[in-house]
Every structure is written in C-alpha cells, then in structure tokens.
N, CA, C and O atoms as a Tripos MOL2 file, in Angstrom:
@<TRIPOS>MOLECULE
protein
  260   259    65     0     0
PROTEIN
NO_CHARGES

@<TRIPOS>ATOM
      1 N           0.8360   -1.2040    0.0000 N.3       1 UNK1
      2 CA          0.0000    0.0000    0.0000 C.3       1 UNK1
      3 C           0.8720    1.2560    0.0000 C.2       1 UNK1
      4 O           0.5910    2.2200   -0.7120 O.2       1 UNK1
      5 N           1.9350    1.2290    0.8110 N.am      2 UNK2
      6 CA          2.8590    2.3600    0.8330 C.3       2 UNK2
      7 C           3.4820    2.5850   -0.5330 C.2       2 UNK2
      8 O           3.6530    3.7160   -0.9880 O.2       2 UNK2
      9 N           3.8180    1.4580   -1.1770 N.am      3 UNK3
     10 CA          4.4440    1.5560   -2.4990 C.3       3 UNK3
     11 C           3.5020    2.1900   -3.5060 C.2       3 UNK3
     12 O           3.9210    2.9940   -4.3390 O.2       3 UNK3
     13 N           2.2210    1.8260   -3.4290 N.am      4 UNK4
     14 CA          1.2390    2.4110   -4.3400 C.3       4 UNK4
     15 C           1.1430    3.9160   -4.1360 C.2       4 UNK4
     16 O           1.0850    4.6810   -5.0980 O.2       4 UNK4
     17 N           1.1260    4.3370   -2.8590 N.am      5 UNK5
     18 CA          1.0830    5.7630   -2.5550 C.3       5 UNK5
     19 C           2.3150    6.4660   -3.0950 C.2       5 UNK5
     20 O           2.2310    7.5640   -3.6450 O.2       5 UNK5
     21 N           3.4710    5.8100   -2.9290 N.am      6 UNK6
     22 CA          4.7270    6.3600   -3.4250 C.3       6 UNK6
     23 C           4.6530    6.5540   -4.9340 C.2       6 UNK6
     24 O           5.0570    7.5920   -5.4570 O.2       6 UNK6
     25 N           4.1330    5.5450   -5.6270 N.am      7 UNK7
     26 CA          4.0270    5.6270   -7.0790 C.3       7 UNK7
     27 C           3.0570    6.7320   -7.4960 C.2       7 UNK7
     28 O           3.2870    7.4370   -8.4790 O.2       7 UNK7
     29 N           1.9740    6.8710   -6.7380 N.am      8 UNK8
     30 CA          1.0180    7.9320   -7.0500 C.3       8 UNK8
     31 C           1.6530    9.3010   -6.8590 C.2       8 UNK8
     32 O           1.4650   10.2000   -7.6780 O.2       8 UNK8
     33 N           2.4150    9.4570   -5.7630 N.am      9 UNK9
     34 CA          3.0850   10.7330   -5.4970 C.3       9 UNK9
     35 C           4.0950   11.0700   -6.5910 C.2       9 UNK9
     36 O           4.2310   12.2250   -6.9960 O.2       9 UNK9
     37 N           4.8020   10.0380   -7.0640 N.am     10 UNK10
     38 CA          5.7920   10.2560   -8.1110 C.3      10 UNK10
     39 C           5.1380   10.4580   -9.4770 C.2      10 UNK10
     40 O           5.8110   10.8100  -10.4460 O.2      10 UNK10
     41 N           3.8310   10.2350   -9.5500 N.am     11 UNK11
     42 CA          3.1150   10.4560  -10.8070 C.3      11 UNK11
     43 C           3.2490    9.2990  -11.7750 C.2      11 UNK11
     44 O           3.1190    9.4800  -12.9850 O.2      11 UNK11
     45 N           3.5090    8.1060  -11.2490 N.am     12 UNK12
     46 CA          3.6880    6.9540  -12.1170 C.3      12 UNK12
     47 C           2.3510    6.2790  -12.3680 C.2      12 UNK12
     48 O           2.1180    5.7240  -13.4420 O.2      12 UNK12
     49 N           1.4790    6.3280  -11.3800 N.am     13 UNK13
     50 CA          0.1330    5.8120  -11.5750 C.3      13 UNK13
     51 C          -0.8000    7.0140  -11.6120 C.2      13 UNK13
     52 O          -0.7390    7.8810  -10.7400 O.2      13 UNK13
     53 N          -1.6460    7.0620  -12.6030 N.am     14 UNK14
     54 CA         -2.6020    8.1530  -12.6670 C.3      14 UNK14
     55 C          -2.4520    8.9910  -13.9250 C.2      14 UNK14
     56 O          -1.7970    8.5720  -14.8800 O.2      14 UNK14
     57 N          -3.0540   10.1680  -13.9290 N.am     15 UNK15
     58 CA         -3.1140   10.9840  -15.1540 C.3      15 UNK15
     59 C          -1.7480   11.4820  -15.6360 C.2      15 UNK15
     60 O          -1.5570   11.6940  -16.8330 O.2      15 UNK15
     61 N          -0.7900   11.6710  -14.7080 N.am     16 UNK16
     62 CA          0.5070   12.2200  -15.1130 C.3      16 UNK16
     63 C           1.5270   11.1190  -15.4000 C.2      16 UNK16
     64 O           2.7240   11.3870  -15.5040 O.2      16 UNK16
     65 N           1.0450    9.8750  -15.5290 N.am     17 UNK17
     66 CA          1.9520    8.7280  -15.6640 C.3      17 UNK17
     67 C           2.8520    8.8420  -16.8940 C.2      17 UNK17
     68 O           4.0640    8.6460  -16.7960 O.2      17 UNK17
     69 N           2.2670    9.1590  -18.0500 N.am     18 UNK18
     70 CA          3.0430    9.1530  -19.2950 C.3      18 UNK18
     71 C           4.1820   10.1800  -19.2500 C.2      18 UNK18
     72 O           5.2620    9.9310  -19.7850 O.2      18 UNK18
     73 N           3.9400   11.3280  -18.6140 N.am     19 UNK19
     74 CA          4.9860   12.3570  -18.4980 C.3      19 UNK19
     75 C           6.1760   11.8280  -17.7120 C.2      19 UNK19
     76 O           7.3290   11.9830  -18.1130 O.2      19 UNK19
     77 N           5.8610   11.1850  -16.5570 N.am     20 UNK20
     78 CA          6.9380   10.7680  -15.6620 C.3      20 UNK20
     79 C           7.6890    9.5660  -16.1940 C.2      20 UNK20
     80 O           8.8870    9.4280  -15.9480 O.2      20 UNK20
     81 N           7.0090    8.6940  -16.9180 N.am     21 UNK21
     82 CA          7.6540    7.4700  -17.4010 C.3      21 UNK21
     83 C           8.8290    7.7800  -18.3240 C.2      21 UNK21
     84 O           9.8110    7.0380  -18.3560 O.2      21 UNK21
     85 N           8.7270    8.8650  -19.0660 N.am     22 UNK22
     86 CA          9.8010    9.2380  -19.9780 C.3      22 UNK22
     87 C          11.0400    9.6650  -19.1780 C.2      22 UNK22
     88 O          12.1730    9.4090  -19.5880 O.2      22 UNK22
     89 N          10.8120   10.3080  -18.0480 N.am     23 UNK23
     90 CA         11.9220   10.8840  -17.2860 C.3      23 UNK23
     91 C          12.7170    9.8410  -16.5160 C.2      23 UNK23
     92 O          13.9450    9.9150  -16.4760 O.2      23 UNK23
     93 N          12.0480    8.8750  -15.9050 N.am     24 UNK24
     94 CA         12.7380    8.0360  -14.9280 C.3      24 UNK24
     95 C          12.6160    6.5520  -15.2550 C.2      24 UNK24
     96 O          11.5420    5.9630  -15.1270 O.2      24 UNK24
     97 N          13.7260    5.9560  -15.6760 N.am     25 UNK25
     98 CA         13.7290    4.5540  -16.0970 C.3      25 UNK25
     99 C          13.4860    3.6090  -14.9180 C.2      25 UNK25
    100 O          12.7550    2.6280  -15.0520 O.2      25 UNK25
    101 N          14.0960    3.8990  -13.7630 N.am     26 UNK26
    102 CA         13.9570    3.0370  -12.5870 C.3      26 UNK26
    103 C          12.5060    2.9580  -12.1430 C.2      26 UNK26
    104 O          12.0220    1.8980  -11.7460 O.2      26 UNK26
    105 N          11.8130    4.0960  -12.2150 N.am     27 UNK27
    106 CA         10.4160    4.1080  -11.7820 C.3      27 UNK27
    107 C           9.5380    3.2690  -12.7060 C.2      27 UNK27
    108 O           8.5210    2.7270  -12.2740 O.2      27 UNK27
    109 N           9.9250    3.1620  -13.9700 N.am     28 UNK28
    110 CA          9.1650    2.3100  -14.8910 C.3      28 UNK28
    111 C           9.2720    0.8590  -14.4420 C.2      28 UNK28
    112 O           8.2800    0.1310  -14.4090 O.2      28 UNK28
    113 N          10.5040    0.4440  -14.0930 N.am     29 UNK29
    114 CA         10.7080   -0.9260  -13.6110 C.3      29 UNK29
    115 C           9.8630   -1.1890  -12.3660 C.2      29 UNK29
    116 O           9.2090   -2.2270  -12.2540 O.2      29 UNK29
    117 N           9.8850   -0.2460  -11.4440 N.am     30 UNK30
    118 CA          9.1150   -0.3650  -10.2010 C.3      30 UNK30
    119 C           7.6250   -0.4830  -10.5230 C.2      30 UNK30
    120 O           6.9080   -1.2990   -9.9430 O.2      30 UNK30
    121 N           7.1840    0.3450  -11.4540 N.am     31 UNK31
    122 CA          5.7820    0.3610  -11.8660 C.3      31 UNK31
    123 C           5.3600   -1.0060  -12.3970 C.2      31 UNK31
    124 O           4.2910   -1.5110  -12.0540 O.2      31 UNK31
    125 N           6.2140   -1.6010  -13.2400 N.am     32 UNK32
    126 CA          5.8680   -2.9010  -13.8060 C.3      32 UNK32
    127 C           5.8910   -3.9910  -12.7450 C.2      32 UNK32
    128 O           5.0890   -4.9240  -12.7840 O.2      32 UNK32
    129 N           6.8280   -3.8650  -11.7850 N.am     33 UNK33
    130 CA          6.8570   -4.8370  -10.6830 C.3      33 UNK33
    131 C           5.5300   -4.8110   -9.9290 C.2      33 UNK33
    132 O           4.9490   -5.8560   -9.6370 O.2      33 UNK33
    133 N           5.0660   -3.6220   -9.6230 N.am     34 UNK34
    134 CA          3.7900   -3.4830   -8.8970 C.3      34 UNK34
    135 C           2.6440   -4.0320   -9.7470 C.2      34 UNK34
    136 O           1.7600   -4.7210   -9.2380 O.2      34 UNK34
    137 N           2.6670   -3.7230  -11.0370 N.am     35 UNK35
    138 CA          1.6200   -4.2110  -11.9400 C.3      35 UNK35
    139 C           1.5770   -5.7320  -11.9380 C.2      35 UNK35
    140 O           0.5030   -6.3280  -11.8580 O.2      35 UNK35
    141 N           2.7520   -6.3600  -12.0260 N.am     36 UNK36
    142 CA          2.8210   -7.8200  -12.0530 C.3      36 UNK36
    143 C           2.2930   -8.3880  -10.7440 C.2      36 UNK36
    144 O           1.5530   -9.3720  -10.7480 O.2      36 UNK36
    145 N           2.6720   -7.7670   -9.6080 N.am     37 UNK37
    146 CA          2.1900   -8.2360   -8.3090 C.3      37 UNK37
    147 C           0.6700   -8.1710   -8.2450 C.2      37 UNK37
    148 O           0.0170   -9.1190   -7.8120 O.2      37 UNK37
    149 N           0.1180   -7.0510   -8.6780 N.am     38 UNK38
    150 CA         -1.3430   -6.8870   -8.6610 C.3      38 UNK38
    151 C          -1.9800   -7.9670   -9.5300 C.2      38 UNK38
    152 O          -2.9850   -8.5680   -9.1510 O.2      38 UNK38
    153 N          -1.3820   -8.2090  -10.7050 N.am     39 UNK39
    154 CA         -1.9100   -9.2020  -11.6410 C.3      39 UNK39
    155 C          -1.8990  -10.5910  -11.0170 C.2      39 UNK39
    156 O          -2.8780  -11.3300  -11.1190 O.2      39 UNK39
    157 N          -0.7890  -10.9460  -10.3710 N.am     40 UNK40
    158 CA         -0.6560  -12.2690   -9.7390 C.3      40 UNK40
    159 C          -1.6950  -12.4340   -8.6360 C.2      40 UNK40
    160 O          -2.3410  -13.4760   -8.5340 O.2      40 UNK40
    161 N          -1.8530  -11.3950   -7.8050 N.am     41 UNK41
    162 CA         -2.8490  -11.4410   -6.7270 C.3      41 UNK41
    163 C          -4.2380  -11.6370   -7.3200 C.2      41 UNK41
    164 O          -5.0310  -12.4290   -6.8120 O.2      41 UNK41
    165 N          -4.5270  -10.9120   -8.3980 N.am     42 UNK42
    166 CA         -5.8330  -10.9990   -9.0420 C.3      42 UNK42
    167 C          -6.0900  -12.4170   -9.5440 C.2      42 UNK42
    168 O          -7.1780  -12.9600   -9.3510 O.2      42 UNK42
    169 N          -5.0890  -13.0130  -10.1860 N.am     43 UNK43
    170 CA         -5.2440  -14.3780  -10.7130 C.3      43 UNK43
    171 C          -5.4860  -15.3630   -9.5820 C.2      43 UNK43
    172 O          -6.3670  -16.2180   -9.6830 O.2      43 UNK43
    173 N          -4.7050  -15.2530   -8.4930 N.am     44 UNK44
    174 CA         -4.8660  -16.1970   -7.3780 C.3      44 UNK44
    175 C          -6.2490  -16.0670   -6.7570 C.2      44 UNK44
    176 O          -6.8870  -17.0700   -6.4380 O.2      44 UNK44
    177 N          -6.7130  -14.8360   -6.5840 N.am     45 UNK45
    178 CA         -8.0530  -14.6300   -6.0270 C.3      45 UNK45
    179 C          -9.1120  -15.2490   -6.9330 C.2      45 UNK45
    180 O         -10.0650  -15.8660   -6.4580 O.2      45 UNK45
    181 N          -8.9350  -15.0780   -8.2400 N.am     46 UNK46
    182 CA         -9.8940  -15.6300   -9.1930 C.3      46 UNK46
    183 C          -9.9380  -17.1510   -9.0990 C.2      46 UNK46
    184 O         -11.0180  -17.7420   -9.0800 O.2      46 UNK46
    185 N          -8.7560  -17.7920   -9.0390 N.am     47 UNK47
    186 CA         -8.7270  -19.2590   -8.9790 C.3      47 UNK47
    187 C          -9.3470  -19.7680   -7.6870 C.2      47 UNK47
    188 O         -10.0580  -20.7720   -7.6930 O.2      47 UNK47
    189 N          -9.0820  -19.0830   -6.5810 N.am     48 UNK48
    190 CA         -9.6770  -19.4810   -5.2940 C.3      48 UNK48
    191 C         -11.2030  -19.3950   -5.3790 C.2      48 UNK48
    192 O         -11.9150  -20.3050   -4.9550 O.2      48 UNK48
    193 N         -11.6870  -18.2860   -5.9340 N.am     49 UNK49
    194 CA        -13.1280  -18.0880   -6.0770 C.3      49 UNK49
    195 C         -13.7410  -19.1970   -6.9450 C.2      49 UNK49
    196 O         -14.8020  -19.7360   -6.6290 O.2      49 UNK49
    197 N         -13.0520  -19.5240   -8.0400 N.am     50 UNK50
    198 CA        -13.5090  -20.5550   -8.9730 C.3      50 UNK50
    199 C         -13.5920  -21.9170   -8.2830 C.2      50 UNK50
    200 O         -14.5800  -22.6360   -8.4250 O.2      50 UNK50
    201 N         -12.5430  -22.2610   -7.5370 N.am     51 UNK51
    202 CA        -12.5270  -23.5430   -6.8200 C.3      51 UNK51
    203 C         -13.6240  -23.5940   -5.7720 C.2      51 UNK51
    204 O         -14.2690  -24.6270   -5.5910 O.2      51 UNK51
    205 N         -13.8370  -22.4820   -5.0820 N.am     52 UNK52
    206 CA        -14.8970  -22.4470   -4.0710 C.3      52 UNK52
    207 C         -16.2640  -22.6720   -4.7070 C.2      52 UNK52
    208 O         -17.1000  -23.3900   -4.1590 O.2      52 UNK52
    209 N         -16.4860  -22.0590   -5.8600 N.am     53 UNK53
    210 CA        -17.7820  -22.2340   -6.5290 C.3      53 UNK53
    211 C         -17.9840  -23.6970   -6.9270 C.2      53 UNK53
    212 O         -19.0890  -24.2260   -6.8060 O.2      53 UNK53
    213 N         -16.9200  -24.3520   -7.4020 N.am     54 UNK54
    214 CA        -17.0060  -25.7800   -7.7600 C.3      54 UNK54
    215 C         -17.3220  -26.6020   -6.5120 C.2      54 UNK54
    216 O         -18.1740  -27.4900   -6.5450 O.2      54 UNK54
    217 N         -16.6310  -26.3020   -5.4140 N.am     55 UNK55
    218 CA        -16.8600  -27.0130   -4.1550 C.3      55 UNK55
    219 C         -18.3090  -26.8560   -3.7040 C.2      55 UNK55
    220 O         -18.9360  -27.8210   -3.2670 O.2      55 UNK55
    221 N         -18.8330  -25.6470   -3.8110 N.am     56 UNK56
    222 CA        -20.2170  -25.3950   -3.4000 C.3      56 UNK56
    223 C         -21.1920  -26.2250   -4.2380 C.2      56 UNK56
    224 O         -22.1290  -26.8180   -3.7050 O.2      56 UNK56
    225 N         -20.9640  -26.2620   -5.5490 N.am     57 UNK57
    226 CA        -21.8180  -27.0610   -6.4300 C.3      57 UNK57
    227 C         -21.7730  -28.5260   -6.0210 C.2      57 UNK57
    228 O         -22.8040  -29.1940   -5.9450 O.2      57 UNK57
    229 N         -20.5640  -29.0160   -5.7580 N.am     58 UNK58
    230 CA        -20.3680  -30.4140   -5.3950 C.3      58 UNK58
    231 C         -21.0940  -30.7430   -4.0930 C.2      58 UNK58
    232 O         -21.7790  -31.7600   -3.9950 O.2      58 UNK58
    233 N         -20.9360  -29.8720   -3.0920 N.am     59 UNK59
    234 CA        -21.5760  -30.1320   -1.7950 C.3      59 UNK59
    235 C         -23.1040  -30.0660   -1.9160 C.2      59 UNK59
    236 O         -23.8060  -30.8510   -1.2800 O.2      59 UNK59
    237 N         -23.6170  -29.1430   -2.7200 N.am     60 UNK60
    238 CA        -25.0660  -29.0590   -2.9290 C.3      60 UNK60
    239 C         -25.5960  -30.3450   -3.5520 C.2      60 UNK60
    240 O         -26.6480  -30.8440   -3.1520 O.2      60 UNK60
    241 N         -24.8720  -30.8820   -4.5320 N.am     61 UNK61
    242 CA        -25.2700  -32.1420   -5.1760 C.3      61 UNK61
    243 C         -25.2650  -33.2870   -4.1720 C.2      61 UNK61
    244 O         -26.1600  -34.1320   -4.1790 O.2      61 UNK61
    245 N         -24.2640  -33.3100   -3.3200 N.am     62 UNK62
    246 CA        -24.1590  -34.3620   -2.2970 C.3      62 UNK62
    247 C         -25.3610  -34.3220   -1.3520 C.2      62 UNK62
    248 O         -25.9200  -35.3580   -0.9920 O.2      62 UNK62
    249 N         -25.7420  -33.1170   -0.9630 N.am     63 UNK63
    250 CA        -26.8400  -32.9500   -0.0120 C.3      63 UNK63
    251 C         -28.1620  -33.4010   -0.6600 C.2      63 UNK63
    252 O         -28.9750  -34.0660   -0.0190 O.2      63 UNK63
    253 N         -28.3630  -33.0410   -1.9110 N.am     64 UNK64
    254 CA        -29.6400  -33.3590   -2.5710 C.3      64 UNK64
    255 C         -29.7830  -34.8460   -2.8690 C.2      64 UNK64
    256 O         -30.9020  -35.3530   -2.9470 O.2      64 UNK64
    257 N         -28.6660  -35.5520   -3.0380 N.am     65 UNK65
    258 CA        -28.7570  -36.9960   -3.3690 C.3      65 UNK65
    259 C         -29.2330  -37.8470   -2.2070 C.2      65 UNK65
    260 O         -29.3540  -39.0650   -2.3430 O.2      65 UNK65
@<TRIPOS>BOND
     1     1     2 1
     2     2     3 1
     3     3     4 2
     4     3     5 am
     5     5     6 1
     6     6     7 1
     7     7     8 2
     8     7     9 am
     9     9    10 1
    10    10    11 1
    11    11    12 2
    12    11    13 am
    13    13    14 1
    14    14    15 1
    15    15    16 2
    16    15    17 am
    17    17    18 1
    18    18    19 1
    19    19    20 2
    20    19    21 am
    21    21    22 1
    22    22    23 1
    23    23    24 2
    24    23    25 am
    25    25    26 1
    26    26    27 1
    27    27    28 2
    28    27    29 am
    29    29    30 1
    30    30    31 1
    31    31    32 2
    32    31    33 am
    33    33    34 1
    34    34    35 1
    35    35    36 2
    36    35    37 am
    37    37    38 1
    38    38    39 1
    39    39    40 2
    40    39    41 am
    41    41    42 1
    42    42    43 1
    43    43    44 2
    44    43    45 am
    45    45    46 1
    46    46    47 1
    47    47    48 2
    48    47    49 am
    49    49    50 1
    50    50    51 1
    51    51    52 2
    52    51    53 am
    53    53    54 1
    54    54    55 1
    55    55    56 2
    56    55    57 am
    57    57    58 1
    58    58    59 1
    59    59    60 2
    60    59    61 am
    61    61    62 1
    62    62    63 1
    63    63    64 2
    64    63    65 am
    65    65    66 1
    66    66    67 1
    67    67    68 2
    68    67    69 am
    69    69    70 1
    70    70    71 1
    71    71    72 2
    72    71    73 am
    73    73    74 1
    74    74    75 1
    75    75    76 2
    76    75    77 am
    77    77    78 1
    78    78    79 1
    79    79    80 2
    80    79    81 am
    81    81    82 1
    82    82    83 1
    83    83    84 2
    84    83    85 am
    85    85    86 1
    86    86    87 1
    87    87    88 2
    88    87    89 am
    89    89    90 1
    90    90    91 1
    91    91    92 2
    92    91    93 am
    93    93    94 1
    94    94    95 1
    95    95    96 2
    96    95    97 am
    97    97    98 1
    98    98    99 1
    99    99   100 2
   100    99   101 am
   101   101   102 1
   102   102   103 1
   103   103   104 2
   104   103   105 am
   105   105   106 1
   106   106   107 1
   107   107   108 2
   108   107   109 am
   109   109   110 1
   110   110   111 1
   111   111   112 2
   112   111   113 am
   113   113   114 1
   114   114   115 1
   115   115   116 2
   116   115   117 am
   117   117   118 1
   118   118   119 1
   119   119   120 2
   120   119   121 am
   121   121   122 1
   122   122   123 1
   123   123   124 2
   124   123   125 am
   125   125   126 1
   126   126   127 1
   127   127   128 2
   128   127   129 am
   129   129   130 1
   130   130   131 1
   131   131   132 2
   132   131   133 am
   133   133   134 1
   134   134   135 1
   135   135   136 2
   136   135   137 am
   137   137   138 1
   138   138   139 1
   139   139   140 2
   140   139   141 am
   141   141   142 1
   142   142   143 1
   143   143   144 2
   144   143   145 am
   145   145   146 1
   146   146   147 1
   147   147   148 2
   148   147   149 am
   149   149   150 1
   150   150   151 1
   151   151   152 2
   152   151   153 am
   153   153   154 1
   154   154   155 1
   155   155   156 2
   156   155   157 am
   157   157   158 1
   158   158   159 1
   159   159   160 2
   160   159   161 am
   161   161   162 1
   162   162   163 1
   163   163   164 2
   164   163   165 am
   165   165   166 1
   166   166   167 1
   167   167   168 2
   168   167   169 am
   169   169   170 1
   170   170   171 1
   171   171   172 2
   172   171   173 am
   173   173   174 1
   174   174   175 1
   175   175   176 2
   176   175   177 am
   177   177   178 1
   178   178   179 1
   179   179   180 2
   180   179   181 am
   181   181   182 1
   182   182   183 1
   183   183   184 2
   184   183   185 am
   185   185   186 1
   186   186   187 1
   187   187   188 2
   188   187   189 am
   189   189   190 1
   190   190   191 1
   191   191   192 2
   192   191   193 am
   193   193   194 1
   194   194   195 1
   195   195   196 2
   196   195   197 am
   197   197   198 1
   198   198   199 1
   199   199   200 2
   200   199   201 am
   201   201   202 1
   202   202   203 1
   203   203   204 2
   204   203   205 am
   205   205   206 1
   206   206   207 1
   207   207   208 2
   208   207   209 am
   209   209   210 1
   210   210   211 1
   211   211   212 2
   212   211   213 am
   213   213   214 1
   214   214   215 1
   215   215   216 2
   216   215   217 am
   217   217   218 1
   218   218   219 1
   219   219   220 2
   220   219   221 am
   221   221   222 1
   222   222   223 1
   223   223   224 2
   224   223   225 am
   225   225   226 1
   226   226   227 1
   227   227   228 2
   228   227   229 am
   229   229   230 1
   230   230   231 1
   231   231   232 2
   232   231   233 am
   233   233   234 1
   234   234   235 1
   235   235   236 2
   236   235   237 am
   237   237   238 1
   238   238   239 1
   239   239   240 2
   240   239   241 am
   241   241   242 1
   242   242   243 1
   243   243   244 2
   244   243   245 am
   245   245   246 1
   246   246   247 1
   247   247   248 2
   248   247   249 am
   249   249   250 1
   250   250   251 1
   251   251   252 2
   252   251   253 am
   253   253   254 1
   254   254   255 1
   255   255   256 2
   256   255   257 am
   257   257   258 1
   258   258   259 1
   259   259   260 2
@<TRIPOS>SUBSTRUCTURE
     1 UNK1         2 RESIDUE 1 A UNK
     2 UNK2         6 RESIDUE 1 A UNK
     3 UNK3        10 RESIDUE 1 A UNK
     4 UNK4        14 RESIDUE 1 A UNK
     5 UNK5        18 RESIDUE 1 A UNK
     6 UNK6        22 RESIDUE 1 A UNK
     7 UNK7        26 RESIDUE 1 A UNK
     8 UNK8        30 RESIDUE 1 A UNK
     9 UNK9        34 RESIDUE 1 A UNK
    10 UNK10       38 RESIDUE 1 A UNK
    11 UNK11       42 RESIDUE 1 A UNK
    12 UNK12       46 RESIDUE 1 A UNK
    13 UNK13       50 RESIDUE 1 A UNK
    14 UNK14       54 RESIDUE 1 A UNK
    15 UNK15       58 RESIDUE 1 A UNK
    16 UNK16       62 RESIDUE 1 A UNK
    17 UNK17       66 RESIDUE 1 A UNK
    18 UNK18       70 RESIDUE 1 A UNK
    19 UNK19       74 RESIDUE 1 A UNK
    20 UNK20       78 RESIDUE 1 A UNK
    21 UNK21       82 RESIDUE 1 A UNK
    22 UNK22       86 RESIDUE 1 A UNK
    23 UNK23       90 RESIDUE 1 A UNK
    24 UNK24       94 RESIDUE 1 A UNK
    25 UNK25       98 RESIDUE 1 A UNK
    26 UNK26      102 RESIDUE 1 A UNK
    27 UNK27      106 RESIDUE 1 A UNK
    28 UNK28      110 RESIDUE 1 A UNK
    29 UNK29      114 RESIDUE 1 A UNK
    30 UNK30      118 RESIDUE 1 A UNK
    31 UNK31      122 RESIDUE 1 A UNK
    32 UNK32      126 RESIDUE 1 A UNK
    33 UNK33      130 RESIDUE 1 A UNK
    34 UNK34      134 RESIDUE 1 A UNK
    35 UNK35      138 RESIDUE 1 A UNK
    36 UNK36      142 RESIDUE 1 A UNK
    37 UNK37      146 RESIDUE 1 A UNK
    38 UNK38      150 RESIDUE 1 A UNK
    39 UNK39      154 RESIDUE 1 A UNK
    40 UNK40      158 RESIDUE 1 A UNK
    41 UNK41      162 RESIDUE 1 A UNK
    42 UNK42      166 RESIDUE 1 A UNK
    43 UNK43      170 RESIDUE 1 A UNK
    44 UNK44      174 RESIDUE 1 A UNK
    45 UNK45      178 RESIDUE 1 A UNK
    46 UNK46      182 RESIDUE 1 A UNK
    47 UNK47      186 RESIDUE 1 A UNK
    48 UNK48      190 RESIDUE 1 A UNK
    49 UNK49      194 RESIDUE 1 A UNK
    50 UNK50      198 RESIDUE 1 A UNK
    51 UNK51      202 RESIDUE 1 A UNK
    52 UNK52      206 RESIDUE 1 A UNK
    53 UNK53      210 RESIDUE 1 A UNK
    54 UNK54      214 RESIDUE 1 A UNK
    55 UNK55      218 RESIDUE 1 A UNK
    56 UNK56      222 RESIDUE 1 A UNK
    57 UNK57      226 RESIDUE 1 A UNK
    58 UNK58      230 RESIDUE 1 A UNK
    59 UNK59      234 RESIDUE 1 A UNK
    60 UNK60      238 RESIDUE 1 A UNK
    61 UNK61      242 RESIDUE 1 A UNK
    62 UNK62      246 RESIDUE 1 A UNK
    63 UNK63      250 RESIDUE 1 A UNK
    64 UNK64      254 RESIDUE 1 A UNK
    65 UNK65      258 RESIDUE 1 A UNK
C-alpha cells in the first residue's frame, strides 16, 4: 500500500503517468513490478473463487442426493 502511494506521489500511476515514465527509467521498472504483483494477486483470487464455486456445487449435489 505504501508503495502504491509512493508511485502515485511520483506520478507513475494516474493521469501524469506518461509524463513521468519518460523521465525516470527506474520508476518504470518499479511500476511494472507493482503491476505484475497486482496481476498475480488478481489471478490467485480468481482461482480461489472458482474452486470455491465448484466445491459449493459439489456439496449441494451431495446434499440433494
């Protein structure tokens, strides 16, 4: 969360992103690292949700039989 705030302050995330990306190469790397982390978290949450839905379907079928 602190890192996201830092990136926002530096103008890497948000409306001024394109301006700042040209200036600072290191911040671009940092930005992509954060993006990848967010993406990975999103994928894991999605898979957990998907598995839970399958489990719920399975348990409902078991109960009805």
